[in-house]
C-alpha positions in Angstrom: -65.9 55.9 -48.3 -64.2 59.2 -48.7 -65.1 61.7 -51.5 -64.2 65.2 -52.5 -63.7 67.3 -55.6 -60.2 65.9 -56.1 -60.3 62.3 -54.9 -62.5 59.4 -53.9 -61.6 56.1 -52.1 -63.9 53.1 -51.8 -63.2 49.7 -50.1 -65.2 46.5 -50.2 -64.9 43.1 -48.7 -66.9 40.0 -49.6 -67.0 36.6 -47.8 -69.1 33.7 -49.0 -69.7 30.1 -48.3 -72.3 27.9 -50.1 -72.8 24.2 -51.1 -73.2 23.2 -54.6 -76.4 21.1 -54.9 -76.7 18.4 -57.6 -79.6 16.0 -58.1 -78.6 12.5 -56.9 -80.2 9.1 -56.5 -79.3 6.1 -54.4 -79.5 3.1 -56.6 -78.1 -0.5 -56.9 -75.6 -1.4 -59.5 -75.1 -5.0 -60.6 -71.4 -5.8 -60.8 -71.0 -9.4 -61.9 -73.0 -11.5 -59.4 -72.8 -8.8 -56.8 -75.3 -6.0 -56.2 -73.4 -2.9 -55.1 -75.3 0.2 -53.6 -73.9 3.4 -55.1 -74.7 7.1 -55.2 -75.2 8.1 -58.8 -75.4 11.7 -60.2 -78.0 11.6 -63.0 -75.7 13.1 -65.7 -73.0 10.5 -65.2 -73.0 7.3 -67.3 -73.4 3.8 -66.0 -69.6 3.2 -66.4 -68.9 5.5 -63.4 -69.2 4.4 -59.9 -69.6 6.5 -56.8 -69.6 5.3 -53.2 -72.2 6.1 -50.6 -69.7 8.3 -48.7 -69.5 10.7 -51.6 -70.0 14.3 -50.5 -71.4 17.3 -52.2 -69.1 20.1 -53.3 -68.7 23.1 -51.0 -67.4 26.5 -52.2 -65.8 29.0 -49.9 -64.8 32.4 -51.3 -63.6 35.8 -50.0 -62.6 39.0 -51.8 -61.3 42.4 -50.8 -61.3 45.3 -53.1 -60.1 48.9 -53.1 -61.0 51.6 -55.6 -59.6 55.2 -55.6 -59.8 58.2 -57.9 -57.6 61.4 -57.8 -57.2 64.7 -59.5 -60.7 65.0 -60.8 -60.8 61.4 -62.1 -57.7 61.8 -64.2 -55.8 59.2 -62.1 -57.3 56.1 -60.5 -56.9 52.5 -59.7 -59.0 49.4 -58.9 -57.4 46.6 -56.8 -59.0 43.2 -56.0 -57.6 40.3 -54.0 -59.6 37.1 -54.0 -59.5 33.5 -52.9 -61.8 30.6 -53.7 -61.6 27.1 -52.2 -63.6 24.2 -53.6 -63.9 21.4 -51.1 -65.0 17.9 -51.9 -64.6 18.6 -55.6 -65.5 15.8 -58.0 -62.5 14.1 -59.6 -62.6 11.3 -62.1 -60.0 8.5 -61.7 -59.5 5.5 -64.0 -60.0 2.0 -62.6 -58.9 -1.4 -63.9 -61.2 -2.7 -66.7 -61.8 -5.9 -64.8 -63.7 -4.0 -62.1 -66.6 -3.5 -64.5 -66.3 0.3 -64.4 -64.4 2.7 -66.6 -64.0 5.4 -63.9 -64.6 6.2 -60.3 -65.4 9.6 -58.8 -63.7 10.7 -55.6 -63.9 13.8 -53.5 -60.9 16.1 -54.3 -60.2 17.5 -50.9 -59.4 21.2 -51.4 -58.7 23.1 -54.6 -57.6 26.7 -54.1 -57.9 29.5 -56.7 -56.5 32.8 -55.6 -55.1 35.9 -57.2 -54.9 39.6 -57.7 -56.3 42.0 -60.2 -55.1 45.6 -60.7 -56.4 48.2 -63.1 -54.7 51.7 -63.5 -56.8 54.4 -65.1 -55.1 57.6 -66.4 -56.0 60.6 -68.5 -52.6 62.0 -69.6 -54.1 64.6 -71.9 -57.3 66.6 -71.4 -57.5 69.9 -73.3 -60.8 71.5 -74.3 -62.9 69.0 -76.1 -60.0 66.6 -76.5 -59.5 63.7 -74.1 -57.0 60.8 -74.2 -57.4 57.9 -71.7 -54.8 55.3 -71.1 -55.6 52.2 -69.0 -53.2 49.5 -67.8 -54.3 46.2 -66.3 -52.4 43.4 -64.5 -53.6 40.1 -63.1 -52.1 37.0 -61.5 -54.0 33.8 -60.7 -52.8 30.6 -59.2 -54.8 27.3 -59.1 -53.4 24.9 -56.5 -54.4 21.4 -55.3 -54.1 21.8 -51.5 -55.4 18.4 -50.7 -56.5 15.5 -52.8 -57.7 12.2 -51.4 -56.4 9.3 -49.3 -56.6 7.0 -52.4 -54.1 9.1 -54.5 -51.9 12.2 -54.2 -51.7 12.9 -58.0 -54.5 13.8 -60.4 -53.7 13.1 -64.1 -55.1 16.0 -66.2 -53.6 14.9 -69.6 -51.6 11.9 -70.8 -49.7 9.7 -70.5 -48.2 10.5 -73.9 -44.9 12.2 -74.8 -45.7 14.6 -72.0 -48.3 14.4 -69.3 -50.0 17.2 -67.2 -50.7 16.5 -63.5 -51.7 18.2 -60.3 -49.8 16.8 -57.3 -51.1 17.4 -53.8 -49.7 20.7 -52.5 -48.6 21.8 -56.0 -50.1 23.9 -58.8 -52.5 22.5 -61.3 -51.0 22.0 -64.7 -47.4 20.8 -63.9 -45.9 19.3 -67.1 -43.7 16.2 -67.0 -41.9 14.4 -69.7 -38.5 13.4 -71.1 -35.8 15.9 -70.4 -32.1 16.4 -71.4 -29.5 14.2 -69.8 -27.1 16.4 -67.9 -23.7 15.8 -66.3 -22.6 16.7 -62.8 -22.1 20.3 -63.8 -25.6 20.6 -65.1 -24.4 20.7 -68.7 -26.5 19.0 -71.5 -24.9 15.7 -72.7 -24.8 15.2 -76.5 -24.4 12.0 -78.5 -21.8 11.3 -81.3 -23.9 13.2 -83.8 -23.9 16.3 -81.5 -27.6 16.0 -80.6 -28.8 16.3 -77.0 -29.5 13.0 -75.2 -32.9 12.5 -73.7 -33.7 10.8 -70.4 -35.4 7.3 -70.5 -38.0 8.2 -68.0 -40.8 10.9 -68.3 -40.4 12.2 -64.8 -38.6 15.4 -65.6 -40.4 18.6 -64.7 -40.8 20.8 -67.8 -42.9 23.7 -66.6 -46.5 24.6 -65.8 -49.4 25.6 -68.1 -50.5 28.5 -65.9 -49.3 32.0 -66.8 -47.4 33.7 -64.0 -49.2 37.0 -64.8 -51.2 38.6 -67.5 -51.2 42.3 -68.5 -52.8 44.6 -71.0 -52.8 48.2 -72.3 -55.7 50.1 -73.8 -56.2 53.6 -75.0 -59.2 55.8 -75.8 -59.4 59.2 -77.5 -62.4 61.4 -77.6 -62.9 64.9 -79.1 -65.7 67.0 -80.6 
């Protein structure tokens, strides 16, 4: 940390790793004429099955921050870089109705959440008892499914309807798929006899992602006596 009358700089780094503990019980579930041992979390209903190999969730996080002030606190910024990984996350998957269960819970491998946050603090005007502060903030966060499970490589978040939202292994959470426009070899949209765009028969066209690429804001404050 360095400080003087005109500037100050502070840097911070945080690293953390901890398991998430949930109350569990080893019970036996009757499935038809078969008694199946299962690990059940108390808050889950009887329609959900978990295997004995189910693991507890583990959270790993790290963060680095930098804060600086200049010119008698009239100019400053706060910068933060962070990354959080959730290992063995609980993910619900549908199962065939004939199995006797509505869902099964699997361990979701590795879900990564990382981003950057930046705040710029300024005082453009300071004269006598009058003060005008202007702050600008920027943030960008990406939530990605690094690894899912051997049973499946796609997690369905919403659908299937006209569109569906999924997380594919190695891709961002919130990818939107649905019917798209039919295009010719030049990439131009094909229209029908009425002049309306033709739609694809399948719903496997990538339409976008629900996550914002970045967020920003502007705030001002005036003070005088």
